[in-house]
C-alpha positions as CSV (number, residue, x, y, z in Angstrom):
1,M,11.6,86.3,-41.3
2,T,12.2,90.0,-41.5
3,G,12.4,93.0,-39.3
4,D,14.9,95.3,-37.6
5,G,15.0,95.6,-33.9
6,V,12.2,94.6,-31.6
7,H,8.8,96.0,-32.3
8,N,5.2,95.1,-33.0
9,Q,4.7,93.9,-36.6
10,V,1.6,92.3,-37.8
11,G,-0.2,92.4,-41.2
12,G,-3.6,91.4,-42.3
13,Q,-6.7,91.6,-40.2
14,A,-5.2,90.3,-37.0
15,R,-7.1,90.6,-33.8
16,V,-5.7,92.4,-30.8
17,E,-4.8,89.2,-29.0
18,Q,-2.7,88.1,-32.0
19,L,-0.3,91.0,-31.8
20,V,3.4,90.1,-31.4
21,Q,4.5,91.8,-28.2
22,A,8.1,90.7,-28.0
23,H,9.3,93.8,-26.2
24,T,7.1,93.1,-23.2
25,V,8.2,89.5,-22.6
26,H,11.9,89.3,-23.0
27,V,12.8,88.0,-19.5
28,H,15.0,85.1,-20.6
29,R,17.8,84.1,-18.2
30,Y,20.0,82.1,-20.5
31,G,22.6,79.6,-19.4
32,G,21.6,79.4,-15.7
33,G,19.4,77.0,-13.9
34,S,19.6,73.2,-13.9
35,P,18.0,70.7,-16.2
36,S,14.6,69.4,-15.0
37,G,11.7,67.5,-16.3
38,R,11.2,64.6,-18.6
39,T,12.9,63.8,-21.8
40,V,10.4,64.9,-24.5
41,R,10.2,63.6,-28.1
42,Q,7.7,65.6,-30.1
43,L,9.1,65.7,-33.6
44,P,7.1,64.7,-36.7
45,A,8.1,61.5,-38.3
46,E,10.3,61.8,-41.3
47,R,8.4,61.1,-44.5
48,G,9.9,59.5,-47.6
49,P,13.4,59.5,-49.0
50,F,15.8,62.4,-48.2
51,V,18.7,63.4,-50.5
52,D,21.6,65.8,-50.3
53,R,21.7,68.9,-48.0
54,D,25.0,67.6,-46.9
55,R,26.5,71.1,-46.8
56,E,23.7,72.5,-44.6
57,R,23.8,69.5,-42.2
58,A,27.6,69.8,-41.9
59,L,27.4,73.5,-41.1
60,L,25.0,73.0,-38.3
61,R,26.8,70.0,-36.9
62,A,30.0,72.0,-36.8
63,A,28.3,74.8,-35.0
64,V,26.8,72.4,-32.5
65,S,30.2,70.9,-31.8
66,R,31.7,74.4,-31.4
67,R,28.9,75.3,-29.0
68,A,29.4,72.1,-27.0
69,D,33.1,72.8,-26.7
70,G,32.8,76.5,-25.9
71,A,29.4,77.2,-24.3
72,G,30.3,78.9,-21.1
73,P,29.3,81.9,-19.0
74,G,29.8,84.3,-22.0
75,V,27.3,82.5,-24.2
76,E,23.9,84.0,-23.6
77,R,21.5,82.6,-26.2
78,P,20.6,79.2,-27.7
79,L,22.2,78.3,-31.0
80,I,19.9,79.1,-33.9
81,G,19.8,77.3,-37.3
82,G,17.8,79.3,-39.8
83,V,16.6,77.2,-42.8
84,S,15.1,79.4,-45.5
85,G,14.1,79.0,-49.1
86,L,11.2,78.7,-51.6
87,R,8.0,76.9,-50.8
88,G,8.3,73.2,-51.7
89,I,12.2,73.3,-51.5
90,G,12.2,71.0,-48.5
91,K,12.7,73.3,-45.5
92,T,10.5,71.3,-43.1
93,A,12.1,68.0,-44.2
94,L,15.6,69.3,-43.5
95,S,14.7,70.8,-40.1
96,V,13.1,67.6,-39.0
97,R,16.1,65.6,-40.3
98,L,18.5,67.9,-38.5
99,A,16.6,67.6,-35.2
100,H,16.5,63.8,-35.4
101,E,20.2,63.6,-36.2
102,L,21.3,66.0,-33.5
103,A,18.9,65.0,-30.7
104,D,21.3,62.4,-29.1
105,P,23.8,62.8,-27.6
106,H,24.0,66.6,-28.0
107,Y,20.4,67.4,-26.7
108,P,19.4,64.6,-24.3
109,D,16.5,66.6,-22.8
110,G,14.4,66.2,-25.9
111,T,12.8,67.8,-28.9
112,C,9.8,70.0,-29.4
113,Y,8.0,71.1,-32.6
114,A,5.6,73.9,-33.5
115,D,4.2,74.9,-36.9
116,L,3.4,78.6,-36.5
117,D,1.0,78.5,-39.5
118,A,-1.3,76.4,-37.3
119,F,-1.6,79.3,-35.0
120,R,-1.9,82.0,-37.6
121,S,-4.8,84.1,-38.8
122,G,-4.0,86.4,-41.7
123,N,-0.4,87.5,-40.8
124,G,-0.9,87.5,-37.1
125,V,0.2,84.5,-34.9
126,V,-1.3,83.9,-31.4
127,L,2.1,83.5,-29.6
128,S,0.4,82.7,-26.3
129,D,-1.2,79.6,-28.0
130,V,2.2,78.6,-29.4
131,L,3.8,78.9,-26.0
132,A,0.9,76.9,-24.5
133,E,1.5,74.2,-27.1
134,L,5.2,74.0,-26.3
135,L,4.5,73.9,-22.6
136,D,2.1,71.1,-23.2
137,Q,4.8,69.2,-25.1
138,L,7.1,69.8,-22.2
139,D,4.5,68.2,-19.9
140,D,4.0,71.4,-18.0
141,R,0.3,71.7,-17.1
142,S,1.0,72.7,-13.5
143,E,-0.4,76.3,-13.7
144,R,-3.9,77.1,-14.7
145,G,-5.0,80.7,-14.5
146,A,-3.1,83.6,-16.0
147,A,-2.4,82.9,-19.6
148,D,-1.3,86.2,-20.9
149,L,1.8,86.3,-23.0
150,R,4.0,87.4,-20.2
151,S,2.8,84.7,-17.8
152,L,3.2,81.9,-20.4
153,H,6.6,83.2,-21.4
154,G,7.7,83.2,-17.8
155,R,6.6,79.5,-17.4
156,Y,8.4,78.6,-20.7
157,A,11.6,80.3,-19.5
158,R,11.4,78.4,-16.2
159,H,10.7,75.1,-17.9
160,T,13.5,75.4,-20.4
161,A,16.2,77.0,-18.3
162,G,19.4,75.1,-18.3
163,R,18.0,72.3,-20.4
164,R,19.6,70.8,-23.6
165,L,16.6,70.9,-26.0
166,I,16.0,71.1,-29.7
167,V,13.0,73.3,-30.6
168,V,11.9,73.3,-34.2
169,L,9.8,76.3,-35.2
170,D,8.3,75.8,-38.6
171,N,7.0,78.7,-40.8
172,V,8.3,81.7,-38.8
173,R,7.7,84.9,-40.6
174,Y,8.8,87.7,-38.2
175,E,11.8,88.1,-35.9
176,E,9.5,88.9,-33.0
177,E,7.9,85.5,-33.3
178,L,11.3,83.8,-33.0
179,E,12.5,86.0,-30.1
180,T,9.5,85.2,-28.0
181,L,9.8,81.4,-28.5
182,L,13.5,81.0,-27.8
183,P,14.1,78.6,-24.9
184,A,15.8,80.1,-21.9
185,S,19.0,78.0,-22.2
186,A,22.3,78.7,-24.0
187,H,22.6,74.9,-24.2
188,S,19.6,74.5,-26.5
189,L,19.3,74.5,-30.3
190,V,16.5,76.2,-32.2
191,V,15.9,75.2,-35.8
192,V,13.8,77.8,-37.6
193,T,12.2,77.6,-41.1
194,G,10.9,80.5,-43.1
195,D,10.7,81.9,-46.6
196,R,13.4,84.4,-45.9
197,G,16.5,84.4,-43.7
198,L,17.1,85.8,-40.3
199,T,17.9,89.5,-40.7
200,G,17.5,91.0,-37.2
201,P,20.1,92.4,-34.8
202,D,22.7,90.4,-32.8
203,R,23.2,87.8,-35.5
204,G,26.7,86.4,-35.1
205,E,28.2,83.2,-33.8
206,G,24.9,82.1,-32.3
207,V,23.1,82.0,-35.7
208,V,23.8,79.6,-38.6
209,E,22.1,80.7,-41.8
210,L,21.1,77.7,-43.9
211,P,19.6,79.0,-47.1
212,L,18.4,76.2,-49.4
213,E,18.9,76.3,-53.1
214,P,17.0,74.0,-55.5
215,L,18.4,70.5,-55.7
216,E,21.2,70.0,-58.2
217,E,20.3,67.8,-61.1
218,R,22.1,64.8,-59.8
219,H,20.4,65.0,-56.4
220,A,17.0,65.6,-58.0
221,A,17.6,62.5,-60.2
222,E,18.6,60.5,-57.1
223,L,15.4,61.6,-55.3
224,L,13.4,60.6,-58.4
225,R,15.0,57.2,-58.5
226,Q,14.2,56.6,-54.8
227,L,10.6,57.6,-55.3
228,L,10.0,55.2,-58.1
229,K,8.4,51.9,-57.2
230,R,10.9,49.8,-59.1
231,D,14.2,50.0,-60.8
232,D,13.3,52.0,-63.9
233,A,15.2,51.5,-67.1
234,R,13.7,54.8,-68.4
235,L,16.1,56.7,-66.3
236,A,18.8,55.7,-68.7
237,D,17.3,58.3,-71.1
238,E,19.4,61.1,-69.7
239,A,18.1,63.8,-72.0
240,A,14.5,63.0,-71.0
241,V,15.4,62.9,-67.3
242,R,17.1,66.3,-67.6
243,D,14.0,67.7,-69.3
244,L,11.7,66.4,-66.6
245,L,13.9,67.6,-63.8
246,R,14.1,71.0,-65.5
247,I,10.3,71.2,-65.2
248,C,10.6,70.3,-61.5
249,E,12.9,73.3,-61.0
250,G,14.8,71.4,-58.3
251,L,11.9,71.4,-55.8
252,P,11.5,68.1,-54.0
253,Q,7.7,68.5,-53.9
254,L,7.5,68.7,-57.7
255,V,9.9,65.7,-58.1
256,K,7.4,63.7,-56.1
257,V,4.6,64.6,-58.5
258,A,6.9,63.7,-61.4
259,A,7.6,60.3,-59.7
260,G,3.8,59.8,-59.3
261,L,3.3,60.2,-63.1
262,L,6.1,57.7,-63.8
263,N,4.7,55.2,-61.4
264,R,1.3,55.6,-62.9
265,H,2.6,54.8,-66.4
266,P,5.3,52.2,-65.9
267,H,5.4,51.3,-69.7
268,S,5.2,54.8,-71.2
269,R,8.4,56.4,-72.6
270,L,9.8,59.1,-70.4
271,A,10.1,61.5,-73.3
272,R,6.4,61.0,-74.1
273,L,5.5,62.0,-70.5
274,V,7.7,65.1,-70.7
275,E,5.9,66.1,-74.0
276,R,2.5,65.7,-72.3
277,V,3.5,68.2,-69.6
278,R,4.9,70.6,-72.2
279,A,1.7,70.3,-74.2
280,E,-0.3,71.1,-71.1
281,A,1.7,74.2,-70.6
282,E,1.2,75.4,-74.2
283,R,-2.5,74.6,-74.1
284,E,-3.3,76.3,-70.8
285,G,-0.6,79.0,-71.1
286,T,0.7,78.1,-67.6
287,A,4.1,77.8,-66.1
288,A,5.9,74.4,-66.2
289,M,5.2,73.8,-62.5
290,E,1.5,74.3,-62.8
291,S,1.4,72.2,-65.9
292,L,3.1,69.3,-64.0
293,F,0.3,69.5,-61.5
294,A,-2.3,69.6,-64.2
295,A,-0.8,66.6,-66.0
296,A,-0.9,64.6,-62.7
297,G,-4.5,65.8,-62.1
298,R,-5.6,64.5,-65.4
299,E,-4.4,61.0,-64.3
300,A,-6.7,61.1,-61.3
301,G,-10.2,59.6,-61.3
302,P,-13.3,61.8,-60.9
303,D,-13.6,61.1,-57.2
304,A,-9.9,61.9,-56.6
305,L,-10.2,65.1,-58.6
306,L,-13.3,66.1,-56.6
307,L,-11.7,65.3,-53.3
308,F,-8.6,67.3,-54.3
309,R,-10.7,70.3,-55.1
310,L,-12.7,70.1,-51.9
311,L,-9.5,69.8,-49.7
312,A,-8.5,73.3,-50.9
313,W,-10.5,74.8,-48.0
314,Y,-9.9,72.0,-45.4
315,P,-9.4,73.9,-42.1
316,A,-6.2,72.1,-40.9
317,G,-2.8,71.1,-42.4
318,H,-3.3,67.4,-42.0
319,F,-6.2,65.1,-41.5
320,P,-7.3,61.4,-40.9
321,L,-8.8,59.3,-43.6
322,Q,-12.3,59.4,-41.9
323,A,-12.3,63.2,-42.5
324,A,-11.6,62.6,-46.2
325,V,-14.6,60.2,-46.2
326,A,-16.8,63.0,-44.8
327,V,-15.5,65.6,-47.2
328,L,-16.1,63.4,-50.3
329,G,-19.4,62.0,-49.0
330,R,-19.4,58.9,-51.3
331,G,-18.6,56.2,-48.8
332,E,-15.4,54.7,-47.3
333,D,-14.4,52.7,-50.4
334,A,-14.7,55.7,-52.8
335,A,-12.7,57.9,-50.4
336,A,-10.0,55.3,-49.9
337,D,-9.6,54.9,-53.6
338,A,-9.5,58.6,-54.2
339,V,-6.8,59.1,-51.5
340,D,-4.7,56.2,-52.9
341,D,-5.0,57.9,-56.3
342,L,-3.8,61.3,-55.0
343,V,-1.0,59.8,-52.9
344,E,0.3,57.7,-55.8
345,L,0.3,60.8,-58.0
346,G,2.2,62.8,-55.4
347,L,-0.6,65.3,-54.9
348,L,-1.3,64.2,-51.4
349,A,1.2,63.0,-48.8
350,G,0.7,60.0,-46.6
351,R,2.3,60.3,-43.1
352,E,3.8,57.5,-41.0
353,D,1.2,58.1,-38.4
354,G,-1.5,57.3,-41.0
355,R,-2.7,60.8,-41.4
356,L,-2.7,62.7,-44.7
357,Q,-1.3,66.1,-45.7
358,L,-1.8,68.5,-48.5
359,H,1.5,70.4,-49.1
360,G,1.3,74.2,-49.5
361,L,2.2,74.0,-53.2
362,M,-0.5,71.4,-53.8
363,R,-3.1,73.4,-51.8
364,G,-2.5,76.4,-54.0
365,H,-3.1,74.2,-57.1
366,A,-6.2,72.7,-55.5
367,R,-7.6,76.2,-54.9
368,R,-7.0,77.2,-58.5
369,L,-8.8,74.0,-59.6
370,A,-11.7,74.7,-57.3
371,E,-12.1,78.2,-58.7
372,R,-11.9,77.0,-62.3
373,D,-13.8,73.6,-62.2
374,G,-15.6,73.5,-58.9
375,T,-19.1,74.6,-58.0
376,A,-20.4,76.5,-55.0
377,G,-22.9,73.7,-54.4
378,E,-20.3,70.9,-54.1
379,A,-18.1,72.9,-51.8
380,S,-21.0,74.0,-49.5
381,A,-22.3,70.4,-49.3
382,A,-18.8,69.1,-48.4
383,Q,-18.3,71.8,-45.8
384,A,-21.7,70.9,-44.1
385,R,-20.8,67.2,-44.1
386,L,-17.4,67.9,-42.5
387,I,-18.7,70.3,-39.9
388,R,-21.4,67.9,-38.8
389,W,-19.1,64.9,-38.8
390,F,-16.6,66.7,-36.5
391,R,-19.4,67.9,-34.3
392,R,-20.7,64.4,-33.9
393,Q,-17.2,63.0,-33.0
394,A,-16.5,65.9,-30.6
395,E,-19.8,65.4,-28.8
396,R,-19.0,61.6,-28.5
397,A,-15.5,62.4,-27.1
398,D,-17.0,64.9,-24.6
399,R,-19.5,62.4,-23.3
400,L,-16.9,59.7,-22.9
401,N,-15.0,62.1,-20.6
402,G,-17.8,63.6,-18.6
403,A,-21.2,62.0,-18.8
404,A,-22.8,64.4,-16.2
405,R,-21.4,67.7,-17.7
406,L,-23.9,70.4,-18.3
407,R,-24.7,70.7,-22.0
408,C,-27.2,72.6,-24.1
409,G,-26.9,70.9,-27.5
410,T,-28.8,67.8,-28.7
411,P,-26.3,65.2,-29.8
412,L,-26.2,64.4,-33.5
413,G,-26.8,60.8,-34.7
414,E,-24.2,58.8,-36.7
415,P,-24.1,60.2,-40.3
416,R,-24.8,57.9,-43.2
417,Y,-21.9,59.3,-45.3
418,A,-18.9,58.6,-42.9
419,P,-18.3,56.3,-40.0
420,D,-17.6,57.2,-36.3
421,V,-14.1,57.1,-34.9
422,E,-13.7,54.2,-32.5
423,W,-11.9,54.9,-29.1
424,P,-11.2,52.3,-26.5
425,D,-11.7,54.8,-23.6
426,G,-12.2,58.4,-22.7
427,A,-8.4,59.0,-22.6
428,A,-8.1,58.0,-26.3
429,A,-11.1,60.3,-27.2
430,L,-9.4,63.2,-25.4
431,R,-6.2,62.5,-27.4
432,W,-8.3,62.6,-30.6
433,L,-9.7,66.0,-29.6
434,H,-6.2,67.3,-29.2
435,E,-5.0,65.8,-32.4
436,E,-7.9,67.3,-34.4
437,R,-7.8,70.7,-32.5
438,D,-6.9,72.7,-35.6
439,A,-9.8,71.2,-37.7
440,L,-12.3,71.6,-34.8
441,Y,-11.5,75.2,-34.2
442,G,-11.4,75.8,-37.9
443,C,-14.9,74.2,-38.3
444,V,-16.3,76.6,-35.7
445,A,-15.1,79.5,-37.9
446,L,-16.3,77.8,-41.0
447,A,-19.8,77.1,-39.6
448,H,-20.0,80.7,-38.4
449,A,-19.1,82.1,-41.8
450,R,-21.8,79.8,-43.4
451,G,-24.4,80.9,-40.9
452,D,-24.8,77.4,-39.4
453,D,-25.4,78.9,-35.9
454,T,-26.4,75.8,-34.0
455,D,-23.3,73.9,-35.3
456,V,-21.1,76.8,-34.0
457,W,-22.1,76.8,-30.4
458,A,-22.7,73.0,-30.4
459,L,-19.1,72.5,-31.5
460,C,-17.9,74.9,-28.9
461,E,-19.4,72.8,-26.1
462,P,-17.0,69.8,-26.5
463,L,-14.1,72.2,-27.2
464,W,-14.6,73.4,-23.6
465,L,-13.2,69.9,-22.6
466,H,-10.2,70.4,-24.8
467,F,-9.7,73.9,-23.5
468,K,-9.6,72.7,-19.9
469,E,-7.0,70.1,-20.7
470,H,-4.9,72.0,-23.4
471,P,-5.6,75.7,-23.1
472,R,-5.0,77.6,-26.3
473,H,-6.5,80.9,-25.2
474,G,-6.3,82.9,-28.4
475,E,-8.2,80.2,-30.4
476,A,-10.6,79.4,-27.6
477,S,-11.6,83.0,-26.9
478,A,-12.1,83.6,-30.7
479,A,-14.2,80.4,-31.0
480,F,-16.3,81.0,-27.9
481,A,-16.9,84.6,-29.0
482,L,-18.4,83.2,-32.3
483,G,-20.4,80.8,-30.1
484,V,-21.9,83.8,-28.2
485,E,-22.8,85.5,-31.5
486,S,-24.3,82.4,-33.0
487,A,-26.3,81.4,-29.9
488,G,-27.7,85.0,-29.9
489,R,-28.5,84.9,-33.6
490,S,-30.3,81.6,-33.2
491,G,-32.2,82.7,-30.1
492,H,-31.0,79.8,-28.0
493,W,-30.8,81.5,-24.6
494,R,-29.4,78.6,-22.6
495,A,-26.6,78.2,-25.1
496,L,-26.0,81.9,-25.0
497,I,-25.5,81.9,-21.3
498,R,-23.2,78.9,-21.5
499,M,-21.1,80.4,-24.3
500,R,-20.8,83.7,-22.3
501,C,-19.5,81.8,-19.3
502,M,-17.0,79.8,-21.4
503,L,-15.8,83.0,-23.1
504,A,-15.4,84.8,-19.8
505,Q,-13.0,82.2,-18.4
506,A,-10.9,82.2,-21.6
507,L,-10.8,86.0,-21.3
508,W,-9.9,86.3,-17.6
509,E,-7.2,83.7,-17.9
510,Q,-5.6,86.1,-20.4
511,G,-5.9,89.0,-17.9
512,R,-8.8,90.5,-19.7
513,I,-10.8,90.9,-16.5
514,E,-13.2,93.7,-17.5
515,R,-14.4,92.0,-20.6
516,A,-14.9,88.8,-18.7
517,E,-16.9,90.6,-16.0
518,R,-19.2,92.0,-18.7
519,E,-19.8,88.6,-20.2
520,L,-20.6,87.0,-16.8
521,A,-22.8,89.9,-15.8
522,D,-24.8,89.4,-19.0
523,A,-24.9,85.7,-18.3
524,G,-26.0,86.2,-14.7
525,R,-28.9,88.6,-15.7
526,A,-30.1,86.1,-18.3
527,A,-29.8,83.1,-15.9
528,G,-31.9,85.0,-13.4
529,Q,-34.8,85.1,-15.9
530,L,-34.7,81.3,-16.4
531,G,-37.5,79.0,-15.2
532,E,-37.6,76.5,-12.4
533,D,-37.0,73.2,-14.2
534,R,-33.9,71.2,-13.4
535,E,-31.9,72.2,-16.5
536,D,-32.5,75.9,-15.8
537,R,-31.5,75.5,-12.2
538,L,-28.3,73.7,-13.2
539,L,-27.4,76.5,-15.6
540,L,-28.0,79.1,-12.9
541,A,-25.7,77.1,-10.5
542,S,-23.1,77.0,-13.3
543,V,-23.1,80.7,-13.8
544,R,-22.7,81.3,-10.0
545,E,-19.7,78.9,-10.1
546,F,-18.1,80.8,-13.0
547,Q,-18.6,84.1,-11.0
548,G,-16.9,82.5,-8.1
549,N,-14.0,81.4,-10.3
550,L,-13.6,84.9,-11.6
551,C,-13.6,86.3,-8.0
552,A,-10.9,83.8,-7.1
553,A,-8.9,84.8,-10.2
554,R,-8.9,88.5,-9.3
555,G,-8.1,87.8,-5.6
556,D,-11.5,88.3,-4.1
557,G,-11.7,85.3,-1.8
558,R,-14.8,86.5,0.0
559,G,-16.7,87.0,-3.3
560,A,-15.6,83.6,-4.5
561,L,-16.8,81.9,-1.3
562,A,-20.2,83.7,-1.5
563,A,-20.7,82.7,-5.2
564,Y,-19.8,79.0,-4.5
565,E,-22.1,79.0,-1.6
566,A,-24.9,80.3,-3.8
567,S,-24.2,77.7,-6.4
568,R,-24.2,74.9,-3.8
569,A,-27.6,76.1,-2.5
570,V,-29.0,75.6,-6.0
571,H,-27.5,72.1,-6.3
572,L,-28.8,71.1,-2.8
573,A,-32.3,72.3,-3.8
574,I,-32.4,70.1,-6.9
575,G,-30.6,67.1,-5.4
576,N,-27.5,67.2,-7.6
577,G,-25.0,65.3,-5.5
578,Y,-22.0,65.9,-7.7
579,G,-22.7,69.7,-7.9
580,V,-22.9,69.8,-4.1
581,L,-19.5,68.0,-3.9
582,L,-17.9,70.3,-6.4
583,Q,-19.1,73.5,-4.8
584,T,-18.2,72.3,-1.3
585,H,-14.7,71.5,-2.6
586,L,-14.4,75.0,-4.1
587,M,-15.7,76.6,-0.9
588,G,-12.9,74.8,1.0
589,K,-10.3,76.0,-1.4
590,A,-11.6,79.6,-1.1
591,A,-11.5,79.4,2.7
592,A,-8.0,78.1,2.5
593,G,-7.1,81.0,0.3
594,L,-8.4,83.4,3.0
595,G,-6.3,81.6,5.6
596,E,-9.4,80.3,7.4
597,W,-7.9,76.9,7.9
598,E,-10.4,75.4,10.4
599,R,-13.3,76.3,8.1
600,A,-11.3,75.0,5.1
601,A,-10.7,71.7,6.9
602,V,-14.4,71.2,7.7
603,L,-15.5,72.0,4.1
604,L,-12.8,69.9,2.5
605,E,-13.5,66.9,4.9
606,E,-17.2,67.1,3.8
607,A,-16.1,67.2,0.1
608,H,-13.7,64.3,0.6
609,T,-16.4,62.2,2.2
610,R,-18.9,63.0,-0.6
611,A,-16.3,62.2,-3.3
612,R,-15.8,58.7,-1.8
613,E,-19.5,58.1,-1.4
614,L,-20.1,59.1,-5.1
615,N,-17.0,57.1,-6.2
616,R,-15.4,60.1,-7.9
617,E,-11.8,58.9,-7.9
618,R,-10.3,62.2,-9.3
619,M,-12.1,64.2,-6.7
620,V,-11.1,61.8,-3.9
621,G,-7.5,62.5,-4.8
622,R,-7.9,66.2,-5.1
623,T,-9.8,66.7,-1.9
624,A,-7.3,64.5,0.0
625,H,-4.5,66.6,-1.3
626,E,-6.1,69.9,-0.3
627,L,-7.4,68.5,3.0
628,A,-3.8,67.4,3.8
629,R,-2.6,70.9,3.3
630,A,-5.3,72.2,5.7
631,H,-4.3,69.8,8.4
632,R,-0.6,70.6,7.9
633,M,-1.4,74.3,8.4
634,L,-3.4,73.4,11.5
635,G,-0.3,71.5,12.9
636,D,-1.7,68.0,12.5
637,G,1.3,66.5,10.6
638,G,0.2,62.9,11.2
639,R,-3.2,63.4,9.6
640,A,-1.6,65.4,6.8
641,A,0.8,62.6,6.0
642,E,-2.0,60.1,5.8
643,L,-4.0,62.2,3.4
644,Y,-0.9,63.0,1.3
645,A,-0.2,59.3,1.0
646,L,-3.8,58.6,-0.1
647,A,-3.6,61.5,-2.7
648,L,-0.2,60.1,-4.0
649,E,-1.6,56.6,-4.5
650,N,-4.7,58.1,-6.2
651,A,-2.6,60.2,-8.6
652,G,-0.5,57.2,-9.4
653,R,-3.5,55.2,-10.4
654,R,-4.7,58.0,-12.7
655,G,-1.3,58.6,-14.2
656,A,-1.4,62.2,-13.0
657,D,2.4,62.8,-12.8
658,Q,2.2,66.5,-12.2
659,E,0.0,65.9,-9.1
660,R,2.5,63.2,-7.9
661,I,5.4,65.7,-8.2
662,T,3.5,68.3,-6.2
663,I,2.5,65.8,-3.5
664,L,6.0,64.3,-3.2
665,A,7.4,67.8,-2.7
666,A,4.9,68.4,0.1
667,L,5.7,65.1,1.7
668,A,9.4,65.9,1.7
669,E,8.8,69.3,3.4
670,L,6.5,67.7,5.9
671,A,9.1,65.0,6.8
672,E,11.7,67.7,7.2
673,E,9.4,69.6,9.5
674,A,9.0,66.5,11.6
675,G,12.8,65.9,11.7
676,D,12.6,62.8,9.6
677,S,15.5,63.5,7.2
678,G,15.6,59.9,5.9
679,S,12.0,60.0,4.7
680,A,12.5,63.5,3.3
681,A,15.5,62.2,1.2
682,G,13.4,59.3,0.0
683,Y,10.6,61.5,-1.2
684,R,13.0,63.9,-3.0
685,R,14.7,60.9,-4.7
686,A,11.3,59.7,-5.9
687,L,10.6,63.2,-7.0
688,R,13.8,63.4,-9.1
689,E,13.1,60.0,-10.7
690,L,9.6,61.1,-11.6
691,Q,10.8,64.4,-13.1
692,S,13.5,62.6,-15.2
693,G,11.1,60.0,-16.5
694,E,12.6,57.1,-14.7
695,S,9.5,56.3,-12.7
């Protein structure tokens, strides 16, 4: 984390949308506001034993106490704890431990976590996607539309103002990244990890530097003891223990590898194991650290070594066992044995949530092994297996959440080399998409680099579902742009039209209107050349809908209304009832946006009736909500109240808390307008309970 002042600073081959633009978004209003929203708990689980770091923990606790005693009008920024040090020294473990320790009672509004490396390409980080992730954790999905850095930053500031939160920002490299992601509350704590300390301006009482040194020998020895599977008499050989820990250089990650070796050979003398590591170093001419890895690797079976090499390029920081099965390609039992081997040797970490993680130090060693011992053929085959396995699962998740959605791809069958993921319902499948988002977006880029063009755009199709629920605009626009290129290269014109539409929305929601207009214009021209079969007509109607959405986004209500009407005409002609419902609903919203409330009421009434006839519960609730607003604007408070009540009940059944919050606020206002202060107070009380998580 380096830099002086506030300026753009990006290295590598970062795209334009990755540039850090801190000077354009600093609109924080610290200290003011009032706490609102639910208590959030988004920290990773602590993994394995934890030793020492008492000094650093005491320093931050003291600073938190001072801030609690003295935070007043003169305090303008959240408290910042900067954890810095070498890779493998335990920065993330300490930051997570600190956040768990300090969350209650000092920060009752909750904890958030973001690993910036998950949003980084080269040296550039897509800050808009980080903000979207934090807002998602804060349960703020209330605003779809503008997703440029300034808009997202404004939402983040509003959602964090006055709250007592802990925000953990892992792997921060630049001051600008930190500044943009600070919560807008002097009552919050930000724990930051990075290779280097915070060196920017205005560092004073509000910043606690926590540089980590390698573990002292006694603490490293205690960590080693805790990692061993049993009380080990070999630790009485103090000279051998010192020699082993000297090789580990005080880094907790290396102590875990050393413990894995000891656990693997419970009857071998400790001095003998140390000599093996030293012999490895002399034979290979490598540093002691690398030799420790190599000694552990020699203990692994052939499948474990192969899996370790193949994981060097895995496109995400953590993964489920099923993905390891796909990567290895030798069946579930072989993969489980290989994973157990690597976890026991400390080369792979098992998480409490059942997922697996390859630490940065281990990934570096895996890459060196892959370069030295691997083959291009084994890596290529594993990549193809993983891409197609993720594509298969994403397609299944998409269909569980929208059977009638327009798609261009032909679904893959179940692969022989890895099992499908089992989900009880569509909501669980959607959670899986979000949990695996880094790997899914990474597989799009990997498939494109390999020239697997059909897999590129076919993976993008289900990612549209994730994008609609959890918009990460930087990653989505990059992936959909690859989808456009790959669909064009493969000559699949329907997919090309679909990809252009998806890319256009990701662009206009970032404020990149001109580029979005070009994509939709190209899609529209291509759609006009399609044939007359049902699939072609559906695609044409979809393009017209996207054009209407773009008109609405840029404030052209008349254009939006005309585009939705054109789309509805196509759906009517081919007898697509849901398409007619959706476009009628959008026409009603567009008319409302123009202030044409009578026309809006007629259209929304039709949409509401169609939604009930088609048993589309979500649309029943949405149309009821919007129709209520139209009747309210027309002065029919009684009908508006009935429809709001229906929409509230519907949102409750679906667990749509943000919709419930909006409807309760509208009911409170409606009651006040009618002079019913008692009902208004009841609605506001229910609103507060819902926001605080009590309901």
